[in-house]
VOMITOR-219481 format. One record per residue: residue number from 1; residue in one letter; x, y, z of N, C-alpha, C, O in turn. Coordinates in steps of 0.2 Angstrom, whole numbers. Layout:
// residues N
ATOM    k  r   n.xx   n.yy   n.zz  ca.xx  ca.yy  ca.zz   c.xx   c.yy   c.zz   o.xx   o.yy   o.zz
ATOM  NUM  a      X      Y      Z      X      Y      Z      X      Y      Z      X      Y      Z
...
***
This chain:
// residues 263
ATOM    k  r   n.xx   n.yy   n.zz  ca.xx  ca.yy  ca.zz   c.xx   c.yy   c.zz   o.xx   o.yy   o.zz
ATOM    1  x   -149   -231    -73   -144   -233    -78   -137   -232    -76   -132   -233    -80
ATOM    2  x   -136   -231    -70   -129   -231    -67   -125   -225    -69   -119   -225    -68
ATOM    3  x   -128   -219    -71   -124   -214    -73   -125   -208    -68   -121   -203    -69
ATOM    4  x   -129   -208    -63   -130   -203    -58   -127   -205    -52   -129   -211    -49
ATOM    5  x   -123   -201    -49   -120   -203    -42   -124   -200    -37   -128   -196    -38
ATOM    6  x   -124   -204    -31   -128   -202    -25   -124   -202    -19   -119   -206    -19
ATOM    7  x   -125   -198    -14   -122   -199     -8   -124   -205     -4   -129   -207     -3
ATOM    8  x   -118   -209     -2   -119   -215      2   -116   -215      9   -117   -219     13
ATOM    9  x   -111   -211      9   -107   -210     16   -104   -203     16   -102   -201     11
ATOM   10  x   -104   -201     22   -101   -194     24    -97   -195     30    -98   -197     35
ATOM   11  x    -91   -192     29    -86   -192     35    -83   -185     35    -81   -182     31
ATOM   12  x    -82   -183     42    -79   -176     43    -73   -178     49    -74   -182     53
ATOM   13  x    -68   -174     48    -62   -175     53    -61   -168     55    -62   -163     52
ATOM   14  x    -57   -168     61    -55   -161     64    -48   -159     62    -45   -163     57
ATOM   15  x    -45   -154     64    -39   -152     62    -33   -157     63    -29   -157     59
ATOM   16  x    -34   -161     68    -29   -166     70    -30   -173     66    -27   -177     67
ATOM   17  x    -36   -173     62    -37   -179     59    -42   -184     62    -43   -189     60
ATOM   18  x    -44   -182     68    -49   -186     72    -56   -186     69    -58   -181     67
ATOM   19  x    -59   -192     68    -65   -192     65    -71   -189     69    -72   -191     75
ATOM   20  x    -74   -184     67    -80   -181     70    -87   -184     68    -91   -184     72
ATOM   21  x    -87   -186     62    -94   -188     60    -92   -193     54    -88   -192     49
ATOM   22  x    -95   -199     54    -95   -204     49   -101   -208     49   -102   -213     53
ATOM   23  x   -105   -207     44   -112   -210     44   -113   -213     37   -111   -209     32
ATOM   24  x   -116   -219     36   -119   -221     30   -126   -217     29   -129   -216     33
ATOM   25  x   -127   -216     22   -133   -212     20   -137   -216     15   -134   -218     10
ATOM   26  x   -143   -216     17   -148   -220     12   -149   -215      6   -152   -210      7
ATOM   27  x   -148   -217      0   -149   -213     -6   -156   -212     -7   -161   -216     -5
ATOM   28  x   -158   -206    -10   -165   -204    -11   -169   -208    -17   -175   -208    -17
ATOM   29  x   -164   -211    -21   -167   -215    -26   -165   -222    -26   -160   -224    -22
ATOM   30  x   -167   -227    -30   -165   -234    -31   -158   -234    -33   -156   -231    -38
ATOM   31  x   -154   -238    -30   -147   -239    -32   -146   -245    -37   -149   -250    -35
ATOM   32  x   -143   -244    -43   -143   -249    -48   -136   -252    -48   -135   -257    -50
ATOM   33  x   -131   -248    -45   -124   -251    -45   -120   -248    -39   -120   -241    -39
ATOM   34  x   -118   -252    -35   -115   -249    -29   -107   -247    -30   -104   -244    -26
ATOM   35  x   -105   -250    -35    -98   -248    -37    -93   -250    -31    -89   -246    -30
ATOM   36  x    -94   -255    -28    -91   -257    -22    -83   -257    -23    -80   -255    -18
ATOM   37  x    -81   -259    -29    -74   -259    -30    -70   -253    -29    -64   -252    -26
ATOM   38  x    -74   -247    -30    -71   -241    -29    -74   -237    -23    -71   -233    -19
ATOM   39  x    -81   -238    -22    -84   -234    -17    -83   -237    -10    -84   -234     -5
ATOM   40  x    -83   -244    -10    -82   -247     -3    -89   -248      0    -90   -250      5
ATOM   41  x    -95   -246     -4   -101   -247     -1   -105   -253     -3   -104   -255     -9
ATOM   42  x   -108   -256      1   -112   -263      0   -119   -262      2   -121   -257      6
ATOM   43  x   -123   -266     -1   -130   -265      0   -132   -266      8   -136   -262     10
ATOM   44  x   -128   -270     12   -130   -271     19   -128   -264     23   -131   -263     28
ATOM   45  x   -124   -260     20   -122   -254     23   -128   -249     23   -128   -244     27
ATOM   46  x   -132   -249     19   -138   -245     18   -144   -247     20   -150   -244     19
ATOM   47  x   -144   -252     24   -151   -254     27   -153   -250     33   -149   -246     36
ATOM   48  x   -160   -250     34   -162   -246     39   -159   -248     46   -159   -254     47
ATOM   49  x   -157   -243     50   -154   -245     56   -147   -244     56   -143   -242     60
ATOM   50  x   -144   -245     50   -137   -245     48   -135   -238     45   -130   -235     46
ATOM   51  x   -140   -235     41   -139   -229     38   -144   -224     40   -150   -226     42
ATOM   52  x   -143   -218     39   -148   -212     41   -150   -210     34   -148   -211     29
ATOM   53  x   -156   -206     35   -159   -203     29   -154   -197     26   -150   -194     30
ATOM   54  x   -155   -195     20   -152   -190     17   -153   -183     21   -148   -179     22
ATOM   55  x   -159   -182     23   -161   -176     26   -158   -175     33   -155   -170     35
ATOM   56  x   -157   -181     37   -153   -181     43   -146   -179     42   -143   -175     46
ATOM   57  x   -143   -182     37   -136   -181     36   -135   -174     34   -130   -171     37
ATOM   58  x   -139   -171     30   -139   -164     28   -139   -159     34   -135   -154     34
ATOM   59  x   -144   -161     38   -145   -157     44   -139   -157     49   -136   -152     52
ATOM   60  x   -136   -163     50   -130   -164     54   -124   -160     52   -121   -157     55
ATOM   61  x   -123   -161     45   -117   -158     42   -117   -151     42   -112   -147     44
ATOM   62  x   -123   -148     41   -124   -141     41   -123   -138     48   -120   -132     48
ATOM   63  x   -125   -141     53   -124   -139     60   -116   -139     62   -114   -135     65
ATOM   64  x   -113   -144     59   -106   -145     61   -101   -140     57    -96   -138     60
ATOM   65  x   -104   -138     51   -100   -133     47   -101   -126     49    -97   -122     46
ATOM   66  x   -106   -125     52   -108   -118     54   -103   -114     57   -100   -116     62
ATOM   67  x   -101   -108     54    -95   -104     56    -89   -107     57    -84   -105     61
ATOM   68  x    -88   -112     53    -81   -116     53    -78   -115     46    -81   -114     41
ATOM   69  x    -71   -116     46    -67   -116     40    -68   -123     37    -66   -128     41
ATOM   70  x    -70   -124     31    -71   -131     28    -65   -132     23    -63   -128     19
ATOM   71  x    -61   -138     25    -55   -140     21    -57   -146     17    -60   -151     20
ATOM   72  x    -55   -147     11    -56   -153      7    -53   -152      0    -50   -147     -1
ATOM   73  x    -54   -157     -4    -51   -158    -11    -57   -158    -15    -61   -163    -15
ATOM   74  x    -58   -153    -20    -63   -153    -25    -70   -152    -21    -74   -156    -22
ATOM   75  x    -71   -148    -16    -76   -147    -12    -83   -146    -15    -88   -147    -13
ATOM   76  x    -82   -143    -21    -89   -142    -25    -93   -148    -26    -99   -148    -26
ATOM   77  x    -89   -154    -27    -92   -160    -28    -96   -162    -22   -101   -165    -22
ATOM   78  x    -92   -162    -16    -95   -164    -10   -101   -160     -8   -106   -162     -5
ATOM   79  x   -101   -153     -9   -106   -149     -7   -112   -150    -11   -118   -149     -9
ATOM   80  x   -111   -151    -18   -116   -153    -22   -120   -159    -20   -126   -160    -20
ATOM   81  x   -116   -164    -18   -119   -171    -16   -123   -170    -10   -128   -173     -9
ATOM   82  x   -121   -165     -6   -125   -164      1   -130   -159      0   -134   -157      4
ATOM   83  x   -130   -155     -6   -135   -150     -8   -135   -145     -2   -140   -142      0
ATOM   84  x   -128   -143     -1   -127   -137      4   -122   -132      1   -119   -133     -4
ATOM   85  x   -122   -126      4   -118   -121      2   -114   -119      8   -115   -120     14
ATOM   86  x   -108   -116      7   -104   -113     12   -101   -107     10    -99   -106      4
ATOM   87  x   -100   -102     14    -97    -95     13    -90    -96      9    -86   -100     12
ATOM   88  x    -89    -93      4    -82    -94      0    -76    -92      4    -71    -95      4
ATOM   89  x    -77    -87      9    -72    -85     13    -70    -90     18    -64    -90     21
ATOM   90  x    -74    -95     19    -72   -100     24    -71   -107     21    -71   -112     24
ATOM   91  x    -69   -107     14    -67   -113     11    -60   -113      9    -57   -108      7
ATOM   92  x    -57   -119     11    -50   -120      9    -50   -126      5    -49   -132      7
ATOM   93  x    -49   -126     -2    -50   -131     -6    -43   -133     -9    -40   -129    -13
ATOM   94  x    -40   -138     -8    -33   -140    -10    -33   -142    -17    -28   -142    -20
ATOM   95  x    -39   -142    -21    -39   -144    -28    -38   -137    -32    -36   -137    -37
ATOM   96  x    -40   -131    -29    -39   -125    -32    -34   -120    -29    -34   -114    -31
ATOM   97  x    -30   -123    -24    -24   -119    -21    -19   -119    -26    -16   -125    -28
ATOM   98  x    -17   -113    -29    -12   -113    -35     -5   -117    -34     -3   -120    -38
ATOM   99  x     -2   -117    -28      4   -121    -27      3   -128    -28      8   -132    -29
ATOM  100  x     -3   -130    -27     -4   -138    -28     -7   -139    -35     -9   -145    -36
ATOM  101  x     -8   -134    -39    -10   -136    -46     -5   -137    -51      1   -135    -49
ATOM  102  x     -6   -139    -57     -2   -140    -62     -4   -136    -68    -10   -135    -69
ATOM  103  x      1   -135    -73     -1   -132    -79     -2   -137    -84      1   -142    -84
ATOM  104  x     -6   -135    -89     -8   -140    -94     -3   -139   -100     -3   -133   -103
ATOM  105  x      1   -144   -102      5   -144   -108     12   -142   -105     13   -140    -99
ATOM  106  x     17   -143   -109     24   -142   -108     26   -134   -107     30   -132   -103
ATOM  107  x     22   -130   -111     24   -123   -111     19   -119   -106     19   -113   -107
ATOM  108  x     17   -122   -102     13   -119    -97      5   -118    -99      3   -122   -104
ATOM  109  x      2   -113    -96     -5   -112    -98     -9   -112    -92     -7   -110    -87
ATOM  110  x    -16   -113    -93    -21   -113    -88    -19   -118    -83    -17   -124    -84
ATOM  111  x    -20   -116    -76    -19   -121    -71    -24   -126    -70    -30   -124    -71
ATOM  112  x    -22   -132    -69    -27   -138    -68    -26   -141    -61    -21   -141    -59
ATOM  113  x    -32   -143    -58    -31   -147    -52    -28   -153    -52    -28   -157    -58
ATOM  114  x    -24   -156    -47    -21   -162    -47    -25   -167    -43    -29   -165    -38
ATOM  115  x    -24   -173    -44    -28   -179    -40    -25   -179    -33    -19   -177    -32
ATOM  116  x    -29   -180    -29    -27   -180    -21    -22   -186    -20    -17   -184    -16
ATOM  117  x    -23   -191    -24    -18   -197    -23    -11   -195    -25     -6   -197    -22
ATOM  118  x    -11   -191    -30     -4   -188    -33     -1   -183    -28      5   -184    -27
ATOM  119  x     -5   -179    -25     -2   -174    -21      1   -178    -14      6   -176    -12
ATOM  120  x     -3   -183    -12     -1   -186     -6      5   -190     -7     10   -190     -3
ATOM  121  x      6   -193    -13     12   -197    -15     18   -193    -16     23   -194    -13
ATOM  122  x     17   -187    -19     23   -182    -20     25   -179    -14     31   -178    -13
ATOM  123  x     20   -176    -10     22   -172     -4     24   -176      2     28   -174      6
ATOM  124  x     20   -181      3     21   -185      9     23   -192      8     25   -195     13
ATOM  125  x     24   -194      2     26   -201      1     21   -206      3     23   -212      5
ATOM  126  x     15   -204      4      9   -209      6      5   -211      0      2   -207     -3
ATOM  127  x      4   -217     -1     -1   -220     -6     -8   -220     -3     -9   -224      2
ATOM  128  x    -12   -217     -6    -20   -218     -4    -24   -220    -10    -21   -220    -16
ATOM  129  x    -30   -222     -9    -35   -224    -14    -32   -230    -19    -33   -230    -25
ATOM  130  x    -29   -234    -15    -26   -240    -19    -31   -246    -19    -30   -250    -23
ATOM  131  x    -37   -245    -16    -42   -251    -16    -49   -247    -15    -50   -242    -18
ATOM  132  x    -53   -250    -11    -59   -247    -10    -59   -241     -6    -54   -239     -2
ATOM  133  x    -63   -236     -8    -63   -229     -6    -65   -229      1    -69   -232      4
ATOM  134  x    -60   -225      5    -62   -223     12    -62   -216     13    -57   -212     12
ATOM  135  x    -68   -213     14    -68   -205     14    -64   -202     20    -62   -197     19
ATOM  136  x    -63   -206     25    -59   -203     31    -52   -202     29    -49   -198     31
ATOM  137  x    -50   -207     25    -43   -206     22    -42   -200     18    -37   -197     18
ATOM  138  x    -47   -199     13    -47   -193      9    -47   -187     13    -44   -182     12
ATOM  139  x    -51   -187     18    -52   -181     23    -46   -179     26    -44   -173     27
ATOM  140  x    -43   -184     29    -36   -183     33    -31   -181     28    -27   -176     30
ATOM  141  x    -31   -183     22    -25   -181     17    -26   -174     15    -21   -170     15
ATOM  142  x    -33   -172     14    -34   -165     13    -32   -160     18    -29   -155     17
ATOM  143  x    -33   -162     24    -32   -158     30    -24   -158     31    -21   -153     33
ATOM  144  x    -20   -163     30    -13   -163     30    -10   -158     25     -5   -155     26
ATOM  145  x    -13   -158     19    -11   -154     14    -12   -146     16     -8   -142     14
ATOM  146  x    -18   -145     19    -19   -138     21    -14   -136     27    -12   -131     26
ATOM  147  x    -13   -141     31     -8   -139     37     -1   -138     34      3   -134     37
ATOM  148  x      0   -142     29      7   -141     26      8   -134     23     14   -131     23
ATOM  149  x      3   -131     21      4   -124     18      0   -119     21     -2   -113     19
ATOM  150  x     -2   -120     27     -7   -116     31     -5   -109     32     -8   -104     30
ATOM  151  x      1   -108     34      4   -101     35      4    -97     29      1    -91     29
ATOM  152  x      7   -100     24      7    -96     17      0    -95     14     -1    -90     12
ATOM  153  x     -4   -100     15    -11   -100     12    -14    -94     16    -18    -90     12
ATOM  154  x    -14    -94     22    -18    -88     26    -15    -82     25    -19    -77     24
ATOM  155  x     -9    -81     24     -6    -75     23     -8    -72     16     -9    -66     15
ATOM  156  x     -8    -76     11    -10    -74      4    -18    -72      4    -19    -67      1
ATOM  157  x    -22    -75      8    -29    -73      9    -29    -66     12    -33    -62     10
ATOM  158  x    -25    -65     18    -25    -58     21    -23    -53     16    -26    -48     16
ATOM  159  x    -18    -54     12    -15    -49      8    -20    -48      2    -21    -42      0
ATOM  160  x    -23    -53      0    -28    -52     -5    -34    -48     -3    -36    -44     -7
ATOM  161  x    -36    -49      3    -42    -45      6    -39    -38      7    -43    -33      6
ATOM  162  x    -33    -37      9    -31    -30     10    -30    -26      3    -32    -20      3
ATOM  163  x    -28    -29     -2    -28    -26     -8    -35    -25    -11    -36    -20    -14
ATOM  164  x    -39    -29    -10    -46    -28    -12    -49    -22     -9    -53    -18    -12
ATOM  165  x    -48    -21     -2    -50    -16      2    -48     -9     -1    -51     -4     -1
ATOM  166  x    -41     -9     -3    -38     -3     -5    -41     -1    -12    -42      5    -13
ATOM  167  x    -42     -6    -16    -45     -5    -23    -52     -2    -22    -54      2    -26
ATOM  168  x    -56     -5    -18    -63     -3    -17    -63      5    -14    -67      9    -16
ATOM  169  x    -58      6    -10    -57     13     -7    -56     18    -13    -58     24    -13
ATOM  170  x    -51     16    -17    -49     20    -23    -55     21    -28    -55     27    -30
ATOM  171  x    -59     16    -29    -64     17    -33    -70     22    -31    -73     25    -34
ATOM  172  x    -70     22    -24    -75     26    -21    -73     34    -21    -77     38    -21
ATOM  173  x    -66     35    -21    -64     42    -21    -65     45    -28    -64     41    -33
ATOM  174  x    -67     51    -29    -67     55    -36    -61     55    -39    -55     56    -36
ATOM  175  x    -61     55    -46    -55     55    -50    -52     63    -50    -56     67    -48
ATOM  176  x    -46     64    -52    -44     71    -53    -49     75    -57    -50     81    -56
ATOM  177  x    -51     72    -63    -56     76    -67    -62     78    -63    -65     83    -64
ATOM  178  x    -65     73    -59    -71     74    -55    -70     79    -50    -74     84    -49
ATOM  179  x    -64     79    -47    -62     84    -42    -62     91    -45    -64     96    -42
ATOM  180  x    -59     92    -51    -59     98    -54    -66    101    -56    -67    107    -55
ATOM  181  x    -70     96    -58    -77     99    -60    -80    101    -53    -84    106    -53
ATOM  182  x    -79     97    -48    -82     99    -41    -80    106    -39    -84    110    -36
ATOM  183  x    -73    107    -40    -70    113    -38    -73    119    -42    -74    125    -39
ATOM  184  x    -73    118    -48    -76    123    -53    -83    125    -51    -85    131    -51
ATOM  185  x    -87    120    -50    -94    121    -48    -95    125    -42    -99    129    -41
ATOM  186  x    -90    124    -37    -91    127    -30    -89    134    -31    -92    139    -28
ATOM  187  x    -84    136    -36    -82    142    -37    -87    147    -40    -88    152    -39
ATOM  188  x    -91    143    -45    -96    147    -48   -102    149    -44   -105    154    -44
ATOM  189  x   -103    144    -39   -108    145    -34   -107    151    -30   -111    155    -28
ATOM  190  x   -100    151    -27    -98    157    -23    -98    163    -27   -100    168    -24
ATOM  191  x    -96    163    -33    -96    169    -37   -103    172    -38   -104    178    -39
ATOM  192  x   -108    167    -39   -115    169    -40   -118    173    -34   -121    178    -35
ATOM  193  x   -116    171    -28   -119    174    -22   -115    180    -21   -117    184    -17
ATOM  194  x   -109    181    -23   -105    187    -22   -108    193    -25   -106    199    -24
ATOM  195  x   -113    192    -30   -116    198    -33   -122    201    -29   -125    206    -31
ATOM  196  x   -123    198    -23   -128    201    -19   -126    208    -16   -120    210    -16
ATOM  197  x   -131    212    -15   -130    219    -13   -127    220     -6   -128    215     -2
ATOM  198  x   -124    225     -5   -121    226      2   -114    227      1   -111    224     -3
ATOM  199  x   -111    231      6   -104    232      5   -100    227      9    -94    226      8
ATOM  200  x   -103    223     14   -100    218     17   -101    211     14   -106    210     12
ATOM  201  x    -95    207     14    -95    201     11    -99    196     16   -100    190     14
ATOM  202  x   -100    198     22   -103    194     27   -110    192     25   -112    186     26
ATOM  203  x   -113    197     21   -120    196     19   -120    190     14   -125    186     14
ATOM  204  x   -115    190      9   -115    185      4   -113    178      7   -117    173      5
ATOM  205  x   -109    178     12   -107    172     15   -113    169     19   -115    163     19
ATOM  206  x   -117    174     22   -123    171     25   -128    169     21   -132    164     22
ATOM  207  x   -129    172     15   -134    170     10   -132    163      7   -136    159      6
ATOM  208  x   -125    162      6   -123    156      3   -124    150      8   -126    145      6
ATOM  209  x   -123    151     15   -124    146     20   -131    145     20   -133    139     21
ATOM  210  x   -136    150     20   -143    149     20   -145    144     14   -149    140     15
ATOM  211  x   -143    146      8   -145    142      2   -143    135      3   -146    131      1
ATOM  212  x   -137    134      5   -134    127      6   -138    123     11   -140    117     10
ATOM  213  x   -141    127     16   -145    123     21   -152    121     18   -154    116     19
ATOM  214  x   -154    126     14   -160    124     11   -160    119      6   -164    114      6
ATOM  215  x   -154    118      2   -153    113     -2   -152    106      1   -154    101     -1
ATOM  216  x   -149    107      7   -148    101     11   -155     97     13   -155     91     13
ATOM  217  x   -160    101     15   -166     99     16   -171     97     10   -176     94     11
ATOM  218  x   -168     99      4   -171     97     -2   -178    100     -2   -183     97     -4
ATOM  219  x   -179    106      0   -186    109      0   -187    111     -8   -183    114    -11
ATOM  220  x   -194    110    -10   -195    111    -17   -194    118    -19   -193    120    -24
ATOM  221  x   -195    123    -14   -195    130    -16   -188    132    -16   -186    138    -19
ATOM  222  x   -183    128    -14   -176    130    -14   -171    126    -18   -165    127    -18
ATOM  223  x   -174    121    -21   -170    116    -25   -167    119    -31   -162    117    -33
ATOM  224  x   -171    124    -34   -168    128    -40   -167    135    -38   -169    139    -42
ATOM  225  x   -163    136    -33   -162    143    -31   -157    147    -36   -152    144    -38
ATOM  226  x   -160    153    -37   -156    157    -42   -156    164    -39   -161    166    -36
ATOM  227  x   -151    168    -40   -150    175    -39   -149    179    -45   -144    178    -48
ATOM  228  x   -153    184    -47   -153    188    -53   -150    195    -51   -152    198    -46
ATOM  229  x   -146    198    -55   -144    204    -54   -148    209    -59   -149    208    -65
ATOM  230  x   -151    214    -56   -155    219    -59   -153    226    -57   -148    227    -54
ATOM  231  x   -158    231    -58   -157    237    -56   -157    237    -48   -153    241    -45
ATOM  232  x   -162    233    -45   -162    233    -38   -160    226    -36   -163    221    -37
ATOM  233  x   -154    225    -33   -151    219    -31   -155    216    -26   -157    219    -21
ATOM  234  x   -156    209    -27   -160    206    -21   -155    202    -17   -150    200    -19
ATOM  235  x   -157    202    -11   -153    198     -6   -157    193     -3   -163    194     -1
ATOM  236  x   -154    187     -2   -158    181      1   -155    179      8   -149    177      8
ATOM  237  x   -158    179     13   -155    178     20   -160    174     23   -166    173     21
ATOM  238  x   -158    171     29   -163    167     33   -163    171     40   -158    172     43
ATOM  239  x   -169    173     41   -170    177     47   -170    172     53   -171    166     53
ATOM  240  x   -170    175     59   -170    171     65   -176    167     66   -176    162     69
ATOM  241  x   -182    170     63   -188    166     64   -189    161     59   -194    157     59
ATOM  242  x   -184    160     54   -184    154     49   -188    157     43   -189    153     38
ATOM  243  x   -189    163     42   -193    166     36   -187    167     31   -182    169     33
ATOM  244  x   -189    167     25   -185    169     19   -187    176     17   -193    177     15
ATOM  245  x   -183    181     17   -184    188     16   -181    190      9   -175    189      8
ATOM  246  x   -185    193      5   -182    195     -2   -183    203     -3   -187    206      1
ATOM  247  x   -180    206     -7   -181    213     -9   -176    218     -6   -171    215     -2
ATOM  248  x   -177    224     -7   -172    229     -5   -172    229      3   -167    230      6
ATOM  249  x   -178    228      6   -179    228     13   -175    222     16   -172    223     21
ATOM  250  x   -175    217     12   -172    211     15   -164    212     15   -161    210     19
ATOM  251  x   -162    216      9   -155    217      9   -153    221     15   -147    220     18
ATOM  252  x   -157    226     17   -155    230     23   -155    226     29   -150    227     33
ATOM  253  x   -160    222     30   -160    218     36   -155    213     36   -152    211     41
ATOM  254  x   -152    211     30   -147    206     30   -141    209     32   -137    206     36
ATOM  255  x   -139    215     31   -133    218     33   -134    219     41   -129    217     44
ATOM  256  x   -140    221     44   -140    221     51   -139    214     54   -136    214     59
ATOM  257  x   -142    209     52   -142    202     54   -135    200     54   -132    197     59
ATOM  258  x   -131    201     48   -124    199     48   -120    202     53   -115    199     56
ATOM  259  x   -121    209     54   -117    213     59   -118    210     66   -113    209     70
ATOM  260  x   -124    208     67   -126    206     74   -123    199     75   -120    198     80
ATOM  261  x   -123    195     70   -120    188     70   -113    188     71   -110    184     74
ATOM  262  x   -110    193     67   -102    193     67   -100    195     74    -95    193     77
ATOM  263  x   -103    200     77   -101    203     83   -103    198     89   -102    199     95
***
């Protein structure tokens, strides 16, 4: 019914505007209206031998665009027609570049894209799209617009990425409230182990270090480690053989081991 558009020609240019790729493409469905007045496409252009298949064009363009910065105007439409995607970080779309956009209404508001022919006429004084459509002309104009603002454009991208990295780093750091909770928790943990028997604080420090090591390995027997104060204070230490010793005897051995390690 003539309401669905299809890819019929694809053109790519390099940074200097030289044509890298320009091929007619046979549509995948029957063409009901060539729209020659605007598209510049005629039936003879799509004959076998003159045009390639859609799959061939898609494969060629994907290979040319790999790891390249893609410049164009309203590139979403072009990529949709080709059924391709491209990394957002490698896209430079002159239709969505803010200095090239206009506000809707006299009092400002949401930014809207401008027509490529209007940008070309205003910035370069060049009239384009006055007759049959030429994709190479559009491609060159989009590249000229990018080159015109390339330095500012790339600086904005670098600054935007830098600010994004700073914000991400700030989000990963704990807030002052979280830091306070962590500090309070660490103080309570140290206070709990300071109740261990023995006159030397080295035993308590050794027990604390041992408990932390056990928690690091997430052993089931040490995940909920507690020390209770009673008539006979218990001491928890890690012996040289890797055993866990409890009881009054363990407290005595803890003192000996702590003195030995300190010396």
